[in-house]
N, C-alpha and C positions, 0 to 999 in steps of 0.2 A: 561724349556727353556723361558726366555721372548723375545718375539719379540718386537722389539720397530718398529716405525714408520720408522726410517732412515734405519733398518735392512729389513724392507719391501720394501724399496724403493729401495736397492741393489738387493733384491732377484727378483724383477717385470723385472726389467733392466737385469740382466744376463741370466733369463732362457725365457724371454717372449720378450726380446727388448722392453719393456714397458718403457718408463721415464715419471713419473708420481709422482703430490705429493701426500701424504699417510695421510690419517686420519683414528684411532683407532674405531671401531663401538661395539655394544654390542653384545653379544651371549651367548647361552645357554652351548653348548659343545663345539663349535668350536671357534677360534679367526676369528673376521670378519674386515676388512680393506676396505674402502674409497679409491679408485684410480681415479685422474685426471689427463689426460694426457695433453701433450701441444696444444691441439687442442678442451680442455674443455669437451672432451668425459670421460663419467664415467664408471667405472668397481667395481665391486667387487671379492677381493682376499681373499680366506678362507685359514685357513692352521688347519689340522687335526693332531692329535697324533695318536700313536697306537691303542687309543681305538675306532676309525675309521679306520677298516682294508682295505686293499685295495680292496677285492674284494666289498665291500660294496660302495665305492668311485665309483668303475667302474658302479655298478648295477646306481648310479645317472647317469651318463654320459650315460648310455644306455637307461634308462627311457626318460631322456631329447630328445636324438636323436628318441625315437619313437614319443613322443610327437609332435617333428618338423613335423610330416606328420600327424598331427592330425588338425581340424578346429580351432584348439588353439594355433597354433604353433607360432604366435607372442607373446602369452600371457606368455611365460617362459622364462629365462634367458638361453643363449645360453654358451656353453663353449667356450674359448679363446686357441688356440693351442701354445703350447710351441717351443721353437727352434728346439726340437727334432722331433716335429709333434706330440705330444701328447696331451691330454686332463689334465692329472694329472702330476705332478712333484715331484718327490721323493726327499728328501735332508736328510743331514743327521746332526746333531747337538746335540754336546755333547754325542755322541755315541747314539742317540735316533733317528727313522727314523720319519719324518713328511711329509705330502703332501699337497703340493700348487695347487689351482686351481684358474683361474682366469673367471669370468663368465661377460657378459655384464650386464649394469646397466637399468632397468626396471624404465621407470617414471610413476607416479600415487601418489597418497594420500592412505596411509595404512586404513584400515578399522576403526581403534579406532580412527583414526583422523576426519574421515567423521562425521559431524552433521546432524541433521536432514533426514535421511535416507528414501528413498522413498518407500512404497510398491514392487515398482518396481525394486529396488535395491536389497531388499532380494530374490525376484524370480529369479532375474538375476545371485546372487550367487549361487543357487539353479541350476540353467541353466547349469552354468559353470562348476559347480562341475560333475554334472550327464554327460556332453560332454565329459569332462577329462577322468571319470572311464568308460567309454563307450568304448573310444577309446583305453583304456588299456587292453581290454579283450582278445585279442591275446597277450599280453605280458607277458615275465615272467624272472626271474633272482632268483638263489637258493640263492646270498646272502642277499634277503629279507627274508627269510624263518630263521627269529631270534626270540628268548625269548628277549623281548624289555618293558621294563617298562611302555611306552607309548601306548602302544598297548592294545586297551579296553579289548580285550580278554582275557588280563592277571589282569584285576581288583582285583582279590581276594588277587595277589599279597600285594595289599595296606594295607591288614588287619595288616599285622606286623609291619606298621609305625603309626597305629591309636594312639598308645602308645604316641607317640612324639606332637599328638594336646594336649597341656595343658589343655585348656578350655573344661570343662564337656559337656556343652551344645552342643558344637562344635562336639566333640568326639563321643557324642552319634547321632546326626544326620549323620554323617558320616558312623559310625558304621550302622546305621539303613540302608542307601542305599546300603552300602556293604553287607549288608546280602540278599536286596532284589535282589541283582545282583546274589547272589550265587543262591537264590529262583528262582527267573522269568528266567533268562536269561543264567546261566552255564550250565544247563540241556540241552539246546536245542542249544547253539552256535554252535555246530559242525554241525547242519543242515543248518545252513545259507548257503547262497553264499560267497565264499571266492574269493577275488581276491589282485590284489597289487595296493596299493594307496598310495597316500601322507603322509596322516595321521598327517598332521597339519596344518590344513586349519585354523588358528588362526587369531586374528584381528591385529597381527603385521607381518603377511607373506601374505594377502589379501591388493590386491594395486586395489583404483577405480580411474576411472577421470569420473567426472559428473554423469550421473545415469548408468554406466557399469562396472564391472569388468575386469580392464584392465590387472591383472598379479597374479601370484601366485609363492612364492619362496620358497628357503630354502626345500629341498628333505631330510633332515638329518635326518626324522624322519620315513620315509617310511617304511615300514613293508607288508608282506603278512599275511592278516586277514580276518575277516567278512567284506562283502562290505559296509554294513549299519555302522560300525563303522567310515567308513571317512565322512558321511553323519552327524552321531551323535558331530563328533569333531565340525564341522564347524556351527552346531547348536548350541551349547555348547558357543562357543565365540560369535556368534550374538546376544544370549541371552543375555550377560552380560551386566548389567546398563539400561538395556530395561525395560519399565514399563510394559510391557505386553508381558512378554517373550514366552509365548505360541504361539501367533502371530506370534512373528517374527520367531520362529522356523519353525510353519506350513508353513509360505510363501516359506522356502527356500527348505521344502520337497515338494512342489507343483511344484518350479522349476525344482527341480531334476527330480523328475518322470515324466516331460513332458519331459525329454530329455532322461533320462533313468529310463524305469519302475520298481519302489521298489515292493515288495511283503506284503501281506497283514502281513505274520510272521514278516517281518523285521519292520513294523511298529509298530506293537504289542509291539515289545521290546524297540525303541526309546527313550521311556520317562525313563527307566532306564539305556541305554546306556549315555543318556545324564548326568545324575546322575552319573552314574560311571566314566565319564571323569573327572567329577568336584571332584570325591573322590581322585583321583590318583594325581590330582593338589593339591589340599588342603595338605592332605598325605605327598606327595613330599616336598611342601614347608615347612611344620614342621619338617621334617626330615633333611633339609637344613638348617633351622634356628638352628635344634641342634648339626650340624658340625660348626656353628657361619659361615657360607658362607658368603661373602660380596657380591657377585654376585647378583646385585638388579634385574637381568633378573630372577633368582629363585622367586622372590615373585613379579613380575610384576601385575599378576593376581589375587595373594591371597584374598583381600579385595573383589572384585566384585564377585570371584569366591564361596567366603561365601555368599556373599549376594542372590546369585541365588540359592544356597541350600537351605537357609532360603526360598527362593521364591517356588522352585520347591516342598518343603515338604507340602505346602500348597495347590498345585494343585494335583486333583484328578485324579489319572494315568488312570483311565476309560475315563475321560474329554480328557485326552492326546491323548490316543487311539483312541477315536472318531473324534477328529480333524483330526489327523493326516491321519485316513482312508478315511475322507470325502475330504480332498485336494487334494487325488489320486482317487477320484471316485468310493472309495468303499462302502459298506453299513458301516452303524456306528454300535456301540455298547453300546449305551446308553438305557437302559431300560423306554420305555414309557408307559407301561401299568398300571392300577390303583392298580395291585396285587390281582385283585378280583379271580382268580384261586388261588392262594398261599392261600389268606385267607380262601377260601373254602376247603382246606386240611388242614389246622391248626385247622379250626371248627370240621373237620371231625374225625382228627387224634391227636389231643392236647389236653389236660385239658381247659376247657370252662373259669375257672375262672385265665387262665395265662395271664395277660392283656399286652396290647399292647401301647406304648407311642405315645402322641402326635397324633393330629385330622387326618394330613396328616402322615400315617405309614412311617416307614424308613426301609429301607433294607440297612442295613451296610453290607458292602463285605471286609473291609480291615481296619486294624487301623495302624497309625505311629504317636508314642510317645502321644502326647496330641491332635492327630486329628484323624477323623473318616472320610472315604470314604464310601459314598452312590452308588446305582447302577445306578443313573442318572448322575452321574459326577461332584455332590456336595460335597464340604468339608465341615466339622464341627469341631470346637471346642470342646472337651468333657470337660464339667465343671462339671461333675456330678460321672463319672467313677472311684469312689475310689477304687475298687480293683486292676484295672490295674496304681497301687501305681507308678511306676518307668516308668512307659509308655506303651503305647500296642506297642508290640513285641518290647520292647528294646531288642538291639542285643546282649548286653552281656549274657543277662538271657536266651534268645533263642539259642543262640548257645551252651550252657552249658546243656540246656536239651535236645537238640538236640544228643549233643554228649552223656548223660548219657542213653537217651532213645536206642540208637544204640548200646549201651554197655551190658547194664543188669537194667533188673527192677523185683524185686521179694520181697518177704514179711522179715519183720524183725527176722524171726527165725535162719537168718544165720548173722554172725558178720558182719560189715560194718565199716570201718572209716569214710565214710560220713555222717552215722547217729551219730556218737561221734563227729566229727568236727562239725557239724551244732548247736548240742545241747550246745555244749561248748562257741560257738560264740552267739547263741542267749541269753544264760544264763548270760554272760559275761556284756550285755546290761543292765540286771536288779539288783534290789538290791540284796545283796550275800546271802539273805533268801531264794531266788526264784531261785531253783535248779536242779529239778526235771522236766524234759519234758515229756508229752506224747502227742503223734503227730496223728492227726485226717484229715479228709476230708474237713469238712466245719467250719464255727462259729458258727452254729445251734449244730452240733454233739459235738462240744468243750463245748458249753453251759451245753449241757446235761450231758456229761461227768464228768463236775465240779461241779455239782449239786449232781450227785450219789455219788461223792469223798465225799463233803461237808456232805451230810446225814451219810454217813458211817463214816465219824470221828467224828461229833457231837452227833449221835444216835438220833439225831432231825429230822422234816420233814418241819419247816414252813419256807416258803420262804418271806424275805420283799424285796419287790422292789418299783420302782417309777410308780408314774401312768403316764401312756403315755410311757411307754417304750415297746422297742422292742427287743428280745435277739433268734430270728430264728426259724424254721418251725417243729422242731421235736416237739412231744409231750408235752414233757416236757417244751420245751423252750417256746410252746404257751402257755401253763398255765401260766407262768411267764411273759407274755407280753399283757399289757393290751390294748395296740395298736391294738391286734388281737381280745382277747376276751371280750373286751369292744364294737368293733365295729359289724358294718352288718354282720350277718352270724357267730358271736362270741357264745361262749358256755356259757360265764359266768365268774365270777372269782370262782376258786375253795377254798373250805373252808380254805386252808393251804396256800393261797396266800394273802399276806397283801401288800396295796397300800399304802407308804408314798407319801406326796406331793410333786409335781415337783418344785425344786428350781430353779423357773424361775423367775428372778430379774427384769423382763418387764410386766409380767402378774400376777406374783404370789402378795402375800401379804405383802413382804420384797423386796424392791424396789433397784434400783443400788443407791450407795451412804449412804447405812446404813451399815456400817462398821461391823456389827455383824449379818447380814444376811445369811451368812454360817450356825453359830451356831444355829441360828432361823430356820431355815429351819430343821438341823439336829435335833432339838426337837421332830418334827415329827416322828424321826423312834426310838426315846426314848420312845414315846407315845405308840408305837406298841409293842415294849419290854415291857414295864409295862404291857400292858393288855394282853400279851403273858405268863406272870409272875402270873396273877391272877387263869390264868386257867392250872398251874402248867406246865407251857411250856416255851422253849426257842427258839429262830431263831436259825434254822439249818445255814442258809444263808441273808446274803445283798448282793444284786449283783446291780450295775447299771452301765453304761457308764461312760467313766471319763471326755467325753463331750456327750452331749445327743443329738442323730440324730434325731430320728422321734417326738422324745419330742419338737423338734423344733430349731435345732443346737444352744445348747445351751451350756454355758460355765459355769461349777458349781461355785457358790460364793466362797470366800476364806474359808479355814479352814472347807467347808462341809465336804468333805471326812474325814477329818483328825479327826474331831469331831465324825462323824457315825463311822468309825472302830472304835474308841472309845469305844463308847456306845456298839456295837455289841460285840466286843472281851470281854468285860467286863460279858457280858452276856453268854459266851460260843460259840457264833457265828462263821462261817469264813465268810471273806469278800473277795469279788469276784470282781476285775477290770476287766471289758468288754473293752478290746481295739481292739475289732474287726473293727472298723469304724477309731478310732483315733491312733492307734499306729504307729511306724516307723518314726517318725520325723515329721508325719504331721502336729502337732501342732506346730512347729519350734521352740519354746521357749524349749522345751524339746524332749525327744525321746519318751517316753511315756504320757500320759495323766495323769496319776495318780501323774505324778513328779509336775505337775503345782499345785499340793495341798500338796506338802510335805506329802504324805501318803505313806503308804507302804502296802498293800492289802495281803492276803494268800494265793490266787490265781491269776492269769492272764489269761484269754481268748484272743488268737489271731486268727485272720481269714482276710479274704479278701486282705489286702496288703502283708501278710506275702510270699504269693506263686505269686503275680502280676498277680493274675487272675488264676492261677494253682489250681484246689482244694487241699490246704493244709490248716491246722489250727493246734495251739497247744495250751494245756491246760500245764502252770507252775506252779508247787505248790513248797511248803516248804516241808524240809525232812521229819517233823514229819508226814504231811496228806498223803505222799507218803506210808512211813513206816506202817500208818495203813490202806491204800488201797490196802497194799500186803498183804491178809490175808489167801492165800491159792488159793483163787480163780484166774485164771489166765486172764490177761486181755490180749485182742488180737484184733488188728485191720487189715484186710487183706493188705489194700493199705495205712494206718495210718503209715509213718516213710518210705516207699519204697525208694528205689534209686534215681528217677527220682525226686520225691517230694524234697527229701533233697539237692540234688543238685540245684534244682530250689530256695531253700529257702537259699540256702547257696548265690547264684550268686545275688539273690535280696539284700539281707544283705549288700553283699561286693558293690554293686552299691549305695546303699542309703549312705553307708560312704565313699566309694572312689568317687563320685560324688558331696559331699556336698550337699545331698537334704534337710536334717535339716534345715540348715541354708537359702538354695535358697527358702525353703516353706514360712519360717520366712519371709525374705525379700519382696517377692511376695506377701504374705498372707498381710503383714503389707500396701503396696503398693495400693492394690487390695481394700483394708477397708478404709484405706484414702479416695479414689476413689469413694467408693459407699457412706461415710459420707458425700462428699462434693455434693452428687446427694440428700442425707436426707434434706441439708439444702434448696434444692432446692425445693424438689416434698414433699409434707406433707405426700403423698401415702407411702413414706417410714417412718416407724416410728422407726425403729430401727435395727443395724447393730452390728452383734456381731461375736465372735469366736476367733481362734487363729490360726497362720498360713494360712495353705490352708483349714480347715474347718470352713467354713461362712455360715452366713444367714443371709439374710434381711427379716425383717417383714413389711408386708404392710398391711394397715387399710384405711379404709374410711375417719374414724375420729380419730384424735389423743387422743380425749379428752375420747369419747365413745368406743375406740379401737375396732370397730367394724372391723372384716376382710373382707378386698379388696378380696372376692375371685375370682367374675369374673373377675375383673381388673388382678390379677395375673396370671389367665389363659390366658389370651391376650398377656399379656407380655413374659410368656414362649414360647406361640406359635410363635409370633413375632419376639423373639431372636433368635429361630430357623431358621426362614426366612433371618435373616443376617448370619447365620451361627454359632450361640452359642447355645449348648443342656444344658438346665438348666431345675430344676425341682422343685417342691413345696414340703414341707414338714410342721410338727409340727399338734398338735392336731385339729386346726381349719383351716389347709392345707393353710396358706397365709403367709408361710417363704419360699422366694427362698433360695434352696437347693445348694450350692455350695462346691463342692470337687473334685476337677478336679486331675486328674494326676498329679504329683509333677512336669513334665516339663515344665507345665504352665507357661509363662513367663511374665514379664511385659508387653511387647507388647501386648500380649494377654487380659492380664488384663485392658489394657487402652481401647482395640477396644470393650471390653464388657461393659465399663464404656460409651464410646462414644455412643454405640447404645441401652444401655438402657436408655441414655439421652434423645436420639431422641423419642423412644417410651412411657416415660413416658410423653412426652410434648403431646403425642398425645391421649393417655390413659384417657378419663373422667371417672370421680367417678361415680358410678351408683345408685341413690339416691333411 
């Protein structure tokens, strides 16, 4: 039924004896009209359909009457009585029942219209809500016990609407906060104080006059729920469009607590409840958009809600918890010690050569996509944690892991659909010749197995590696890692290991601009093959990362792998592509690093990103190698290929593809490298910027002619970047390359901030002569 202004005029006169002009207003679930009588007195007329049943409308009448006896009596609309002496008027139109009610009009400015709000106004809003909720302690109505979309206690329902959010980054952030609600709030929500609350103190329902809250309208969202939810909603909307949202929320919390004391438990979940309310809002907006809704009220806060979610994920939950507690006079939760006790225990019980990063040690307590939170309330952008490929605690990956570990985890002696499904999906991303999978637990173990298989296949032992390479921590992997065996404490090169020159176009003999540098560097591998031949030997293996990691974040020269693979295969050897650090779309221009070289290996070794930090790795080989390895000796790995790992791997692969992470890595990586190259033009200390996608290195030198590494300076840069909230590290044989390998959700805003802070720091850093 369409209620026109003319029709409303007639209904108001017929049922309330009120002759008034009528103007239609916006509304979410109900129709709203502004009435102005002949004395210029204003009223609000509401029309509700059967979606607002009579008992619930009656509850609205009762709660207003109850509040009429509170200290805030003048701050709420009052019901007008109809000609029958009732607050509610039932009418029948087109066979359907509708309810009319007319309320008094409250003067004031809506919260969203009020500019330059004072500290006192935020506190006054909290005080108002606390006073209202305290006044409702002895109120009850059965109709408010309902399952309602906008009840924060039902936030988990919003998971079903995540699919309507089309933008992958937004869907990922909303999914993360919904996961945190289920993890941090849901298990304890039944233990929180419950009450009958307004449930919608948003910026369109709060009225202010001067520095005071003068009214709160619209009880259409009221519900029986956790008391703290009412405060969380007010905080959420007051934080919208605020440059310091946490301060805004803390002021409201302080005002509320002064009127109606909060508990520590309530304060400790408030951060997650605010995020939950935002998630309900954005998922509902996305759902409404899928229905082609033209009700502008459905989308009025969509953009500021997304902006606030992006701000909120940068706020350490411990910081929020600490701020809220202290505003209410409770003890904070920020850890202020220097970890001396923890370090002492670590020294006693943990291996002495397990290093700790940064001069001022970090204790990281939580991860959120590309962000890390420490126990002192600080937030960091993670720029080096490439194992968390799709982001720390990615909600899709975590939920699939949780479901599988709650269902079954066992070994591969039993048939498993998930094992086969993952192997099929994984090999579908590789060239057709690479079709047989062996699942293990780490990149080191994968490299170890790959060498074992290669030696078995070729009946040879010798291995060709690149100088400065690193392939893991097992005995075999260490033996073929010059980065380890040539370093302090190393055991030196084994006779069966042969080092080829590092194809570094910045420091090596063949430089950028040499079109044949790939073939020239590959000639050194042929040299080793020729020397082996003189001893009646041949290589079992050539192994190298498809972009060099600890070698200095180095992309390989054009045609390098293609030429090397040709040399090695002609000599009867096996070519292994170590994709442990660079695979799964990180390089942007391709899914696998070897694809950048137009080369196909015989074995691919996968680790780190394959399980997003979960202990999962793989060796993928040709049928010929797999058949040769199947020689009667069983290969069994207790945890390799277990159902939880397979579910994890599937989830990671699905997320990479469904969220367009390869293209994202390319776009953001190119953007970041452009920014770094602009710094290189400005600061001679940066002498080379290189990489593909989000695998980037920036080399730093004291002098571009001598190429002397700027080691003290780069350490200063890393420490200062940490102070600005960006975690970087160094790499390369000379330890003078900034290593940049963030989780793929790392975005352009993160990249711009990184460049901005580097600019500030490099302007301060002086070359130590």
